[in-house]
N, C-alpha and C positions, 0 to 999 in steps of 0.2 A: 504494500500500500504506500502511496506517495505520502511524504510528510505534510503536515498541516503547516503551510507557510504563513507566518505572522509578520506583517509589515509594520515596523516601528518608526515613528517620527519623533525624534528627540529634539526638544527645544531646550538648549542649554548644555554646554560642554565644560562646565565648571567642575568642581570636585565630585559632586554626585553623578552628573552626566557622564563624565569621562570614566569614573569608576564603574558605572553600570555598563558602559560599552565594553570595557576590558573584561568584566565578569561574564557578560553574554558570550564574548569570543572564547573565553576559557571553558564555558559550560556547553558550547555548541554541540559537541559530539555526544555528550551525556544526554542532552535534551533530545537529540535525534534518536539515540538508541533506546532510551527509557520511556520517552513520551511521544515520540514520532512528531516532534514540533521543531520547525526550522524558524529561528528568529533572524530577521533581516532588518538592518537599519536602512530603510529606504531613503530617509531624509534626516540629516543632522544639521542643526542650526546653532550659531552663537547669537549674539544680540542683533546682528545686522546682516549676516551672510548665511547661506544654506549650501550644503553639499547634497546633491541629488545623486543617489547611487545609479550607476549604469551597469548593465549586464557585464559580467566578467570582472567587476571591481568590488565584489562583495566584501563588506566589512574591512575595507582598507581606509577608513575614515582618517586616521592620523596622518597617513602619507598623502592622501588626496585633498584634504581640506584646504591646505595652503595653495594647491595648484589650480583647483577648479571650483571654488565657491562662487556663488552668485548672490547679489542682493535679493531679498525676498519680501513678500507680503504673505499673509495667511491665505489669501486667494491664490497666490502662486502655488502654495503647498497643496491646496485642494485641487487646483487645475492639474498639477503634475500627477497626483494620485488618481484622478479620473482618467486622464489620457493614458497613463500606464496601466490602467485597469487593476489597480492594487486593491486587494481584498484583505479582510481581517486586519484593519488599521487600528493601531493604538498610538495615540498622541501622548507623549510623556512630557510634562511640563516640569523641568528642573531649573526653572528660572525664578527671578523675583519680579518678573514683568507683569504689570497690570494690563498691558496691551494683550498679552497672550491670554490672560484670564478673561478679558472682555471678548475674546474670540471663541471661547468654549462653545457657545450656542451654535455658531456657524460651523464649527468642526463636528459637533454632534449631528447637526442637520445633514451633514455630508458623510455620514456613516463612520465616523471616527469614535472609538471609545477613548476616554480620557483618564489618564493617571497623573495626579498632580502631587508634587512635593514643593510647590510654590508656597512660600510662607504667607503670601497674601490670601491664600485659600485655607491652608491647614493650620496656620498659627505658628508661632515660634517654639511652642512647648513640645511639639511632636518631633521625635527623633526618627529620621529616615536613614536607612542604610541601603547600599546597593543590593544586598541580599534580600531585604524586605521588598524592595521594588521589583526585583526579578521574580520573587514568589508571587507577587500580585500580577505581573505580566503572564506568568504561567497559568494562574487561575483564570484570567480572562481568555487566554488562548484555548484552554480546555473547554471553555463554554461555546466556542465557535463550532459550527457544524463541521464534521469531518469532510475533507475534500477527497472524494473517490473519483479519480479521473479514469474513465474507461476508454480504451482504444478499440475501435471496431475493426 
C-alpha cells in the first residue's frame, strides 16, 4: 500500500520550526515503516520568504532556502497548494505573527488543518517541544483517509 502523504506548510524556521524539521527528517523512515505516513515539507517560510518544494528536492530545506526562496503572501501559499494538487495539508504556525493568525480562517476554508505554537494563540505559559508537535502532526495524519491508489 502506498504511504499516506502529508503535506506540511511550516510558517517559521526559528528554534521550534527548525527543530521540528530536523526531527521529521530523522523520524522519516520510522514513520514510513511503522505508520505508513510520509511527511513532506511542501512549503517552509520565514517572516518574508517561502521555499516551495519541487519534485526531487524533498526535505532539502536548509540547503535550498538560501538559493530559491520567494516573497510570499498567504494567497500564494494557497494558490501553490491548489495548483500542485496537494492533499492532506497541515499548516504549522511556529511564528509570533499576528498576520498568520489572522489568516487561519482563509487557510481552513482552503482545506488546511492548522497546528499552532504561536504565543498569540496559545499563550506564553504553554511549553511546546518539537516532539509534542510531531505527535500532534501524526495524530492529524492518522485521521486522514487512507490513500489507496489502484493501477488498472
